PDB file of N, CA, C and O in Angstrom:
ATOM      1  N   GLN A   1     -51.837 123.789-175.759  1.00  0.00           N
ATOM      2  CA  GLN A   1     -52.072 123.733-174.633  1.00  0.00           C
ATOM      3  C   GLN A   1     -52.505 122.206-174.157  1.00  0.00           C
ATOM      4  O   GLN A   1     -52.647 122.087-172.940  1.00  0.00           O
ATOM      5  N   HIS A   2     -52.643 121.489-174.644  1.00  0.00           N
ATOM      6  CA  HIS A   2     -52.511 119.629-174.401  1.00  0.00           C
ATOM      7  C   HIS A   2     -51.452 118.926-174.251  1.00  0.00           C
ATOM      8  O   HIS A   2     -51.070 118.027-173.501  1.00  0.00           O
ATOM      9  N   GLY A   3     -50.850 119.817-175.558  1.00  0.00           N
ATOM     10  CA  GLY A   3     -48.929 118.760-175.622  1.00  0.00           C
ATOM     11  C   GLY A   3     -48.958 117.875-176.012  1.00  0.00           C
ATOM     12  O   GLY A   3     -48.115 117.147-175.489  1.00  0.00           O
ATOM     13  N   HIS A   4     -49.991 117.017-177.368  1.00  0.00           N
ATOM     14  CA  HIS A   4     -50.304 115.761-177.558  1.00  0.00           C
ATOM     15  C   HIS A   4     -51.661 115.914-178.489  1.00  0.00           C
ATOM     16  O   HIS A   4     -52.654 116.622-178.657  1.00  0.00           O
ATOM     17  N   VAL A   5     -51.023 114.812-178.939  1.00  0.00           N
ATOM     18  CA  VAL A   5     -52.508 115.245-180.576  1.00  0.00           C
ATOM     19  C   VAL A   5     -53.335 113.214-180.142  1.00  0.00           C
ATOM     20  O   VAL A   5     -53.738 112.522-181.076  1.00  0.00           O
ATOM     21  N   ASP A   6     -53.391 112.675-178.576  1.00  0.00           N
ATOM     22  CA  ASP A   6     -53.795 111.378-178.592  1.00  0.00           C
ATOM     23  C   ASP A   6     -55.514 111.534-178.063  1.00  0.00           C
ATOM     24  O   ASP A   6     -55.804 111.456-176.869  1.00  0.00           O
ATOM     25  N   VAL A   7     -56.344 111.714-178.923  1.00  0.00           N
ATOM     26  CA  VAL A   7     -57.486 112.408-177.977  1.00  0.00           C
ATOM     27  C   VAL A   7     -58.849 111.247-177.772  1.00  0.00           C
ATOM     28  O   VAL A   7     -59.920 111.304-178.376  1.00  0.00           O
ATOM     29  N   SER A   8     -58.491 110.353-176.881  1.00  0.00           N
ATOM     30  CA  SER A   8     -59.234 109.439-176.108  1.00  0.00           C
ATOM     31  C   SER A   8     -60.821 109.553-177.302  1.00  0.00           C
ATOM     32  O   SER A   8     -61.421 110.548-177.709  1.00  0.00           O
ATOM     33  N   LYS A   9     -61.028 108.282-177.516  1.00  0.00           N
ATOM     34  CA  LYS A   9     -62.694 107.884-178.078  1.00  0.00           C
ATOM     35  C   LYS A   9     -63.553 108.120-177.040  1.00  0.00           C
ATOM     36  O   LYS A   9     -64.779 108.085-177.144  1.00  0.00           O
ATOM     37  N   ILE A  10     -62.777 108.424-175.775  1.00  0.00           N
ATOM     38  CA  ILE A  10     -63.717 108.612-174.541  1.00  0.00           C
ATOM     39  C   ILE A  10     -64.263 109.569-173.889  1.00  0.00           C
ATOM     40  O   ILE A  10     -64.965 109.457-172.885  1.00  0.00           O
ATOM     41  N   ASP A  11     -63.869 110.811-174.597  1.00  0.00           N
ATOM     42  CA  ASP A  11     -62.918 112.663-174.352  1.00  0.00           C
ATOM     43  C   ASP A  11     -64.728 113.024-174.434  1.00  0.00           C
ATOM     44  O   ASP A  11     -65.504 112.944-175.387  1.00  0.00           O
ATOM     45  N   ALA A  12     -64.914 113.376-173.212  1.00  0.00           N
ATOM     46  CA  ALA A  12     -66.206 114.249-173.441  1.00  0.00           C
ATOM     47  C   ALA A  12     -66.133 115.000-173.391  1.00  0.00           C
ATOM     48  O   ALA A  12     -67.271 115.465-173.334  1.00  0.00           O
ATOM     49  N   ASP A  13     -65.431 115.742-173.357  1.00  0.00           N
ATOM     50  CA  ASP A  13     -64.134 117.564-173.930  1.00  0.00           C
ATOM     51  C   ASP A  13     -64.746 117.745-175.129  1.00  0.00           C
ATOM     52  O   ASP A  13     -65.205 118.884-175.209  1.00  0.00           O
ATOM     53  N   TYR A  14     -64.916 117.150-175.992  1.00  0.00           N
ATOM     54  CA  TYR A  14     -63.713 116.784-177.411  1.00  0.00           C
ATOM     55  C   TYR A  14     -64.619 116.026-178.185  1.00  0.00           C
ATOM     56  O   TYR A  14     -64.445 115.928-179.399  1.00  0.00           O
ATOM     57  N   PRO A  15     -65.675 115.417-177.551  1.00  0.00           N
ATOM     58  CA  PRO A  15     -66.223 114.512-178.717  1.00  0.00           C
ATOM     59  C   PRO A  15     -66.240 113.560-180.607  1.00  0.00           C
ATOM     60  O   PRO A  15     -66.042 112.397-180.959  1.00  0.00           O
ATOM     61  N   LYS A  16     -66.638 115.056-181.457  1.00  0.00           N
ATOM     62  CA  LYS A  16     -66.954 114.905-182.399  1.00  0.00           C
ATOM     63  C   LYS A  16     -64.808 115.052-182.916  1.00  0.00           C
ATOM     64  O   LYS A  16     -64.300 114.306-183.753  1.00  0.00           O
ATOM     65  N   LEU A  17     -64.246 115.832-182.372  1.00  0.00           N
ATOM     66  CA  LEU A  17     -62.581 115.762-181.980  1.00  0.00           C
ATOM     67  C   LEU A  17     -62.432 113.612-182.108  1.00  0.00           C
ATOM     68  O   LEU A  17     -61.801 112.819-182.808  1.00  0.00           O
ATOM     69  N   ALA A  18     -63.063 113.558-181.392  1.00  0.00           N
ATOM     70  CA  ALA A  18     -62.197 111.958-180.629  1.00  0.00           C
ATOM     71  C   ALA A  18     -63.273 110.787-181.743  1.00  0.00           C
ATOM     72  O   ALA A  18     -63.388 109.595-182.029  1.00  0.00           O
ATOM     73  N   ASN A  19     -63.622 111.577-181.922  1.00  0.00           N
ATOM     74  CA  ASN A  19     -64.432 110.261-183.827  1.00  0.00           C
ATOM     75  C   ASN A  19     -63.669 110.300-185.084  1.00  0.00           C
ATOM     76  O   ASN A  19     -63.488 109.440-185.946  1.00  0.00           O
ATOM     77  N   TRP A  20     -63.323 111.354-184.986  1.00  0.00           N
ATOM     78  CA  TRP A  20     -62.425 111.520-185.868  1.00  0.00           C
ATOM     79  C   TRP A  20     -61.368 111.119-186.000  1.00  0.00           C
ATOM     80  O   TRP A  20     -60.991 110.725-187.103  1.00  0.00           O
ATOM     81  N   VAL A  21     -60.568 111.098-184.907  1.00  0.00           N
ATOM     82  CA  VAL A  21     -59.292 110.934-184.804  1.00  0.00           C
ATOM     83  C   VAL A  21     -59.704 109.364-184.309  1.00  0.00           C
ATOM     84  O   VAL A  21     -58.713 108.709-183.988  1.00  0.00           O
ATOM     85  N   SER A  22     -60.582 108.880-184.230  1.00  0.00           N
ATOM     86  CA  SER A  22     -61.065 107.065-184.286  1.00  0.00           C
ATOM     87  C   SER A  22     -60.581 106.693-185.007  1.00  0.00           C
ATOM     88  O   SER A  22     -59.620 105.925-185.060  1.00  0.00           O
ATOM     89  N   THR A  23     -61.555 107.496-186.197  1.00  0.00           N
ATOM     90  CA  THR A  23     -61.743 106.773-187.895  1.00  0.00           C
ATOM     91  C   THR A  23     -60.028 107.256-188.410  1.00  0.00           C
ATOM     92  O   THR A  23     -59.185 106.749-189.150  1.00  0.00           O
ATOM     93  N   GLN A  24     -60.074 108.029-187.883  1.00  0.00           N
ATOM     94  CA  GLN A  24     -58.199 108.123-188.956  1.00  0.00           C
ATOM     95  C   GLN A  24     -57.561 107.169-188.580  1.00  0.00           C
ATOM     96  O   GLN A  24     -56.924 106.705-189.526  1.00  0.00           O
ATOM     97  N   ARG A  25     -57.309 106.295-187.089  1.00  0.00           N
ATOM     98  CA  ARG A  25     -57.262 104.839-186.970  1.00  0.00           C
ATOM     99  C   ARG A  25     -57.873 103.843-187.921  1.00  0.00           C
ATOM    100  O   ARG A  25     -57.490 102.934-188.658  1.00  0.00           O
ATOM    101  N   HIS A  26     -58.644 104.245-187.678  1.00  0.00           N
ATOM    102  CA  HIS A  26     -59.385 102.416-188.557  1.00  0.00           C
ATOM    103  C   HIS A  26     -58.828 103.188-189.837  1.00  0.00           C
ATOM    104  O   HIS A  26     -58.376 102.259-190.506  1.00  0.00           O
ATOM    105  N   GLY A  27     -58.586 104.456-190.615  1.00  0.00           N
ATOM    106  CA  GLY A  27     -58.600 103.519-192.341  1.00  0.00           C
ATOM    107  C   GLY A  27     -56.786 104.118-191.949  1.00  0.00           C
ATOM    108  O   GLY A  27     -56.141 104.405-192.958  1.00  0.00           O
ATOM    109  N   TYR A  28     -56.284 104.231-191.022  1.00  0.00           N
ATOM    110  CA  TYR A  28     -54.582 103.624-191.119  1.00  0.00           C
ATOM    111  C   TYR A  28     -54.380 102.230-191.051  1.00  0.00           C
ATOM    112  O   TYR A  28     -53.549 101.746-191.819  1.00  0.00           O
ATOM    113  N   THR A  29     -55.256 101.175-189.927  1.00  0.00           N
ATOM    114  CA  THR A  29     -55.265 100.153-190.010  1.00  0.00           C
ATOM    115  C   THR A  29     -55.679  98.922-191.480  1.00  0.00           C
ATOM    116  O   THR A  29     -55.153  97.835-191.720  1.00  0.00           O
ATOM    117  N   ASN A  30     -57.097  99.843-192.434  1.00  0.00           N
ATOM    118  CA  ASN A  30     -57.268  98.982-193.325  1.00  0.00           C
ATOM    119  C   ASN A  30     -56.406  99.832-194.283  1.00  0.00           C
ATOM    120  O   ASN A  30     -56.396  99.074-195.253  1.00  0.00           O
ATOM    121  N   CYS A  31     -55.606 101.008-194.690  1.00  0.00           N
ATOM    122  CA  CYS A  31     -55.170 101.015-195.620  1.00  0.00           C
ATOM    123  C   CYS A  31     -52.965 100.680-195.304  1.00  0.00           C
ATOM    124  O   CYS A  31     -52.048 100.958-196.078  1.00  0.00           O
ATOM    125  N   LYS A  32     -52.917 100.209-194.289  1.00  0.00           N
ATOM    126  CA  LYS A  32     -51.449  99.223-194.158  1.00  0.00           C
ATOM    127  C   LYS A  32     -52.503  97.360-194.154  1.00  0.00           C
ATOM    128  O   LYS A  32     -51.970  96.339-194.589  1.00  0.00           O
ATOM    129  N   ALA A  33     -53.356  97.372-193.817  1.00  0.00           N
ATOM    130  CA  ALA A  33     -53.799  95.885-194.559  1.00  0.00           C
ATOM    131  C   ALA A  33     -53.798  95.564-195.919  1.00  0.00           C
ATOM    132  O   ALA A  33     -54.255  94.514-196.369  1.00  0.00           O
ATOM    133  N   GLY A  34     -53.243  96.541-196.639  1.00  0.00           N
ATOM    134  CA  GLY A  34     -53.370  96.477-198.337  1.00  0.00           C
ATOM    135  C   GLY A  34     -55.179  96.702-198.545  1.00  0.00           C
ATOM    136  O   GLY A  34     -55.476  96.199-199.629  1.00  0.00           O
ATOM    137  N   ASN A  35     -56.240  97.202-197.953  1.00  0.00           N
ATOM    138  CA  ASN A  35     -57.518  97.255-198.929  1.00  0.00           C
ATOM    139  C   ASN A  35     -57.846  98.787-199.264  1.00  0.00           C
ATOM    140  O   ASN A  35     -58.066  99.850-198.684  1.00  0.00           O
ATOM    141  N   LYS A  36     -57.742  98.235-200.597  1.00  0.00           N
ATOM    142  CA  LYS A  36     -57.553  99.027-201.845  1.00  0.00           C
ATOM    143  C   LYS A  36     -58.904 100.178-201.455  1.00  0.00           C
ATOM    144  O   LYS A  36     -58.926 101.408-201.407  1.00  0.00           O
ATOM    145  N   GLN A  37     -59.745  99.343-201.264  1.00  0.00           N
ATOM    146  CA  GLN A  37     -61.750 100.210-201.194  1.00  0.00           C
ATOM    147  C   GLN A  37     -61.398 101.018-199.892  1.00  0.00           C
ATOM    148  O   GLN A  37     -62.430 101.581-199.528  1.00  0.00           O
ATOM    149  N   ASN A  38     -60.542 101.249-199.199  1.00  0.00           N
ATOM    150  CA  ASN A  38     -60.747 102.063-197.971  1.00  0.00           C
ATOM    151  C   ASN A  38     -61.652 103.200-197.741  1.00  0.00           C
ATOM    152  O   ASN A  38     -61.274 104.364-197.872  1.00  0.00           O
ATOM    153  N   ILE A  39     -63.168 102.777-197.306  1.00  0.00           N
ATOM    154  CA  ILE A  39     -63.771 104.248-196.673  1.00  0.00           C
ATOM    155  C   ILE A  39     -63.464 105.297-196.028  1.00  0.00           C
ATOM    156  O   ILE A  39     -64.180 106.251-195.722  1.00  0.00           O
ATOM    157  N   TYR A  40     -61.901 105.022-195.737  1.00  0.00           N
ATOM    158  CA  TYR A  40     -62.085 106.067-194.183  1.00  0.00           C
ATOM    159  C   TYR A  40     -61.298 106.942-195.450  1.00  0.00           C
ATOM    160  O   TYR A  40     -60.939 108.056-195.071  1.00  0.00           O
ATOM    161  N   GLY A  41     -60.903 106.559-197.187  1.00  0.00           N
ATOM    162  CA  GLY A  41     -59.984 107.499-197.617  1.00  0.00           C
ATOM    163  C   GLY A  41     -58.631 108.267-197.332  1.00  0.00           C
ATOM    164  O   GLY A  41     -58.327 109.357-197.817  1.00  0.00           O
ATOM    165  N   MET A  42     -57.700 107.339-196.264  1.00  0.00           N
ATOM    166  CA  MET A  42     -56.833 107.406-195.823  1.00  0.00           C
ATOM    167  C   MET A  42     -55.962 107.471-196.886  1.00  0.00           C
ATOM    168  O   MET A  42     -56.533 107.373-197.972  1.00  0.00           O
ATOM    169  N   CYS A  43     -54.682 107.615-196.935  1.00  0.00           N
ATOM    170  CA  CYS A  43     -53.991 107.974-198.007  1.00  0.00           C
ATOM    171  C   CYS A  43     -52.499 108.250-197.168  1.00  0.00           C
ATOM    172  O   CYS A  43     -52.356 108.524-195.977  1.00  0.00           O
ATOM    173  N   GLU A  44     -51.734 108.124-197.942  1.00  0.00           N
ATOM    174  CA  GLU A  44     -50.209 108.451-198.106  1.00  0.00           C
ATOM    175  C   GLU A  44     -50.309 110.436-196.849  1.00  0.00           C
ATOM    176  O   GLU A  44     -50.400 110.886-195.707  1.00  0.00           O
ATOM    177  N   GLU A  45     -50.207 110.750-198.136  1.00  0.00           N
ATOM    178  CA  GLU A  45     -50.421 112.394-197.410  1.00  0.00           C
ATOM    179  C   GLU A  45     -51.548 112.657-196.089  1.00  0.00           C
ATOM    180  O   GLU A  45     -51.957 113.753-195.705  1.00  0.00           O
ATOM    181  N   ARG A  46     -51.812 111.651-195.681  1.00  0.00           N
ATOM    182  CA  ARG A  46     -52.798 111.616-195.242  1.00  0.00           C
ATOM    183  C   ARG A  46     -51.937 111.499-194.069  1.00  0.00           C
ATOM    184  O   ARG A  46     -51.893 112.356-193.187  1.00  0.00           O
ATOM    185  N   ILE A  47     -51.221 110.372-194.076  1.00  0.00           N
ATOM    186  CA  ILE A  47     -50.773 109.298-192.904  1.00  0.00           C
ATOM    187  C   ILE A  47     -49.331 110.581-192.299  1.00  0.00           C
ATOM    188  O   ILE A  47     -49.042 111.039-191.193  1.00  0.00           O
ATOM    189  N   ASN A  48     -48.877 110.723-193.396  1.00  0.00           N
ATOM    190  CA  ASN A  48     -48.153 111.979-193.176  1.00  0.00           C
ATOM    191  C   ASN A  48     -47.437 113.425-192.527  1.00  0.00           C
ATOM    192  O   ASN A  48     -46.416 113.828-191.968  1.00  0.00           O
ATOM    193  N   LYS A  49     -48.974 113.946-193.122  1.00  0.00           N
ATOM    194  CA  LYS A  49     -49.118 114.836-192.484  1.00  0.00           C
ATOM    195  C   LYS A  49     -50.284 114.767-190.738  1.00  0.00           C
ATOM    196  O   LYS A  49     -50.669 115.825-190.240  1.00  0.00           O
ATOM    197  N   LEU A  50     -50.603 113.551-190.172  1.00  0.00           N
ATOM    198  CA  LEU A  50     -50.820 113.297-189.322  1.00  0.00           C
ATOM    199  C   LEU A  50     -49.744 113.210-188.853  1.00  0.00           C
ATOM    200  O   LEU A  50     -49.493 114.175-188.131  1.00  0.00           O
ATOM    201  N   GLU A  51     -48.725 112.275-188.942  1.00  0.00           N
ATOM    202  CA  GLU A  51     -47.379 112.345-188.123  1.00  0.00           C
ATOM    203  C   GLU A  51     -46.921 113.004-188.116  1.00  0.00           C
ATOM    204  O   GLU A  51     -46.234 113.162-187.107  1.00  0.00           O
ATOM    205  N   SER A  52     -46.828 114.096-189.272  1.00  0.00           N
ATOM    206  CA  SER A  52     -45.881 115.482-188.286  1.00  0.00           C
ATOM    207  C   SER A  52     -45.898 115.996-187.950  1.00  0.00           C
ATOM    208  O   SER A  52     -45.109 116.939-187.889  1.00  0.00           O
ATOM    209  N   ILE A  53     -47.512 115.654-187.078  1.00  0.00           N
ATOM    210  CA  ILE A  53     -47.852 116.166-185.307  1.00  0.00           C
ATOM    211  C   ILE A  53     -47.597 115.084-184.377  1.00  0.00           C
ATOM    212  O   ILE A  53     -47.544 115.242-183.157  1.00  0.00           O
ATOM    213  N   GLY A  54     -47.453 114.069-184.931  1.00  0.00           N
ATOM    214  CA  GLY A  54     -46.879 113.659-183.953  1.00  0.00           C
ATOM    215  C   GLY A  54     -48.367 112.618-183.556  1.00  0.00           C
ATOM    216  O   GLY A  54     -48.743 112.690-182.386  1.00  0.00           O
ATOM    217  N   PHE A  55     -48.885 112.019-184.172  1.00  0.00           N
ATOM    218  CA  PHE A  55     -50.330 111.588-184.485  1.00  0.00           C
ATOM    219  C   PHE A  55     -49.346 109.759-183.877  1.00  0.00           C
ATOM    220  O   PHE A  55     -48.296 109.159-184.109  1.00  0.00           O
ATOM    221  N   ASN A  56     -50.609 109.611-183.031  1.00  0.00           N
ATOM    222  CA  ASN A  56     -50.458 108.104-182.189  1.00  0.00           C
ATOM    223  C   ASN A  56     -51.228 107.188-183.114  1.00  0.00           C
ATOM    224  O   ASN A  56     -52.432 107.376-182.937  1.00  0.00           O
ATOM    225  N   TRP A  57     -50.914 105.962-184.340  1.00  0.00           N
ATOM    226  CA  TRP A  57     -52.027 105.548-184.788  1.00  0.00           C
ATOM    227  C   TRP A  57     -52.000 104.255-183.413  1.00  0.00           C
ATOM    228  O   TRP A  57     -52.460 103.187-183.817  1.00  0.00           O
ATOM    229  N   VAL A  58     -51.724 104.238-182.515  1.00  0.00           N
ATOM    230  CA  VAL A  58     -52.371 103.352-181.721  1.00  0.00           C
ATOM    231  C   VAL A  58     -52.852 104.599-179.870  1.00  0.00           C
ATOM    232  O   VAL A  58     -51.974 105.350-179.446  1.00  0.00           O
ATOM    233  N   SER A  59     -54.793 104.494-178.857  1.00  0.00           N
ATOM    234  CA  SER A  59     -54.608 105.180-178.435  1.00  0.00           C
ATOM    235  C   SER A  59     -54.185 105.187-177.585  1.00  0.00           C
ATOM    236  O   SER A  59     -53.869 104.061-177.200  1.00  0.00           O
ATOM    237  N   GLU A  60     -53.908 106.123-176.817  1.00  0.00           N
ATOM    238  CA  GLU A  60     -53.442 105.350-174.951  1.00  0.00           C
ATOM    239  C   GLU A  60     -54.174 104.454-174.165  1.00  0.00           C
ATOM    240  O   GLU A  60     -53.698 103.820-173.223  1.00  0.00           O
ATOM    241  N   TYR A  61     -55.807 104.382-174.711  1.00  0.00           N
ATOM    242  CA  TYR A  61     -56.184 103.445-174.050  1.00  0.00           C
ATOM    243  C   TYR A  61     -56.409 101.860-174.447  1.00  0.00           C
ATOM    244  O   TYR A  61     -56.744 100.876-173.788  1.00  0.00           O
ATOM    245  N   THR A  62     -55.983 102.126-176.171  1.00  0.00           N
ATOM    246  CA  THR A  62     -55.907 100.357-176.736  1.00  0.00           C
ATOM    247  C   THR A  62     -53.888  99.674-176.374  1.00  0.00           C
ATOM    248  O   THR A  62     -53.396  98.566-176.584  1.00  0.00           O
ATOM    249  N   SER A  63     -53.149 101.196-175.679  1.00  0.00           N
ATOM    250  CA  SER A  63     -51.665 100.726-175.285  1.00  0.00           C
ATOM    251  C   SER A  63     -52.359  99.781-174.236  1.00  0.00           C
ATOM    252  O   SER A  63     -52.561  98.568-174.200  1.00  0.00           O
ATOM    253  N   LYS A  64     -52.705 101.072-173.203  1.00  0.00           N
ATOM    254  CA  LYS A  64     -52.896 100.706-172.017  1.00  0.00           C
ATOM    255  C   LYS A  64     -53.951  99.063-171.825  1.00  0.00           C
ATOM    256  O   LYS A  64     -53.662  97.939-171.415  1.00  0.00           O
ATOM    257  N   GLN A  65     -54.856  99.507-172.204  1.00  0.00           N
ATOM    258  CA  GLN A  65     -55.312  97.658-172.677  1.00  0.00           C
ATOM    259  C   GLN A  65     -54.811  96.674-172.891  1.00  0.00           C
ATOM    260  O   GLN A  65     -55.088  95.479-172.793  1.00  0.00           O
ATOM    261  N   HIS A  66     -53.558  97.606-173.387  1.00  0.00           N
ATOM    262  CA  HIS A  66     -52.700  95.822-174.870  1.00  0.00           C
ATOM    263  C   HIS A  66     -51.576  95.473-173.301  1.00  0.00           C
ATOM    264  O   HIS A  66     -50.901  94.445-173.332  1.00  0.00           O
ATOM    265  N   LYS A  67     -51.518  96.101-172.453  1.00  0.00           N
ATOM    266  CA  LYS A  67     -51.098  96.435-171.539  1.00  0.00           C
ATOM    267  C   LYS A  67     -51.294  95.434-169.799  1.00  0.00           C
ATOM    268  O   LYS A  67     -50.838  94.947-168.763  1.00  0.00           O
ATOM    269  N   TRP A  68     -52.385  95.741-170.729  1.00  0.00           N
ATOM    270  CA  TRP A  68     -53.373  94.812-168.893  1.00  0.00           C
ATOM    271  C   TRP A  68     -53.382  93.865-169.391  1.00  0.00           C
ATOM    272  O   TRP A  68     -53.267  93.165-168.385  1.00  0.00           O
ATOM    273  N   ASP A  69     -53.459  92.711-170.731  1.00  0.00           N
ATOM    274  CA  ASP A  69     -54.125  91.853-171.564  1.00  0.00           C
ATOM    275  C   ASP A  69     -52.192  91.132-171.130  1.00  0.00           C
ATOM    276  O   ASP A  69     -52.002  89.990-170.712  1.00  0.00           O
ATOM    277  N   GLU A  70     -51.434  91.825-171.302  1.00  0.00           N
ATOM    278  CA  GLU A  70     -50.084  90.862-171.628  1.00  0.00           C
ATOM    279  C   GLU A  70     -49.282  90.783-169.710  1.00  0.00           C
ATOM    280  O   GLU A  70     -48.177  90.306-169.450  1.00  0.00           O
ATOM    281  N   MET A  71     -50.154  91.330-168.803  1.00  0.00           N
ATOM    282  CA  MET A  71     -50.247  91.564-167.556  1.00  0.00           C
ATOM    283  C   MET A  71     -50.475  89.950-166.756  1.00  0.00           C
ATOM    284  O   MET A  71     -49.795  89.272-165.986  1.00  0.00           O
ATOM    285  N   PHE A  72     -52.047  89.776-167.533  1.00  0.00           N
ATOM    286  CA  PHE A  72     -53.737  89.227-167.177  1.00  0.00           C
ATOM    287  C   PHE A  72     -52.139  87.640-167.382  1.00  0.00           C
ATOM    288  O   PHE A  72     -51.555  86.895-166.595  1.00  0.00           O
ATOM    289  N   GLU A  73     -52.116  87.813-168.420  1.00  0.00           N
ATOM    290  CA  GLU A  73     -51.596  86.319-169.219  1.00  0.00           C
ATOM    291  C   GLU A  73     -50.656  86.304-167.868  1.00  0.00           C
ATOM    292  O   GLU A  73     -51.182  85.872-166.842  1.00  0.00           O
ATOM    293  N   GLU A  74     -48.728  86.940-167.797  1.00  0.00           N
ATOM    294  CA  GLU A  74     -48.454  87.149-166.939  1.00  0.00           C
ATOM    295  C   GLU A  74     -49.168  86.485-165.950  1.00  0.00           C
ATOM    296  O   GLU A  74     -48.647  85.369-165.957  1.00  0.00           O
ATOM    297  N   LEU A  75     -49.815  86.481-165.320  1.00  0.00           N
ATOM    298  CA  LEU A  75     -50.282  86.371-163.540  1.00  0.00           C
ATOM    299  C   LEU A  75     -50.906  84.943-163.670  1.00  0.00           C
ATOM    300  O   LEU A  75     -50.742  84.007-162.888  1.00  0.00           O
ATOM    301  N   LYS A  76     -51.841  84.967-165.102  1.00  0.00           N
ATOM    302  CA  LYS A  76     -52.076  83.216-164.980  1.00  0.00           C
ATOM    303  C   LYS A  76     -50.890  81.991-165.321  1.00  0.00           C
ATOM    304  O   LYS A  76     -51.025  80.798-165.049  1.00  0.00           O
ATOM    305  N   LEU A  77     -49.885  82.528-165.885  1.00  0.00           N
ATOM    306  CA  LEU A  77     -48.605  82.058-165.985  1.00  0.00           C
ATOM    307  C   LEU A  77     -47.858  81.472-164.631  1.00  0.00           C
ATOM    308  O   LEU A  77     -47.660  80.288-164.360  1.00  0.00           O
ATOM    309  N   PHE A  78     -47.499  82.641-163.856  1.00  0.00           N
ATOM    310  CA  PHE A  78     -47.412  82.852-162.714  1.00  0.00           C
ATOM    311  C   PHE A  78     -48.400  81.962-161.517  1.00  0.00           C
ATOM    312  O   PHE A  78     -48.189  81.819-160.312  1.00  0.00           O
ATOM    313  N   LYS A  79     -49.168  81.614-162.094  1.00  0.00           N
ATOM    314  CA  LYS A  79     -49.936  80.963-160.538  1.00  0.00           C
ATOM    315  C   LYS A  79     -49.986  79.776-160.821  1.00  0.00           C
ATOM    316  O   LYS A  79     -50.363  79.057-159.896  1.00  0.00           O
ATOM    317  N   VAL A  80     -49.549  78.876-162.544  1.00  0.00           N
ATOM    318  CA  VAL A  80     -49.586  77.533-162.948  1.00  0.00           C
ATOM    319  C   VAL A  80     -47.955  77.113-162.454  1.00  0.00           C
ATOM    320  O   VAL A  80     -47.667  75.930-162.630  1.00  0.00           O
ATOM    321  N   LYS A  81     -46.804  78.070-161.808  1.00  0.00           N
ATOM    322  CA  LYS A  81     -45.905  77.417-161.644  1.00  0.00           C
ATOM    323  C   LYS A  81     -45.648  77.682-160.400  1.00  0.00           C
ATOM    324  O   LYS A  81     -44.698  77.139-159.837  1.00  0.00           O
TER     325      LYS A  81
END
């Protein structure tokens, strides 16, 4: 139906799922940072399962915010040239 698995944390239609997806992303970040006491229970098996359905570890919202930040920095450089 949706064609993707990028449930935004601000998705009002699926708040529980959105929260769970956000938790998975936090767990992944902790796991990849080498946090041995990963309170989210993230492990390679869960990572592989999520990736097998096309899970994005960076949300669309985060990607857009990052892009905005990049363009803002570019605008500041443009101003001083």
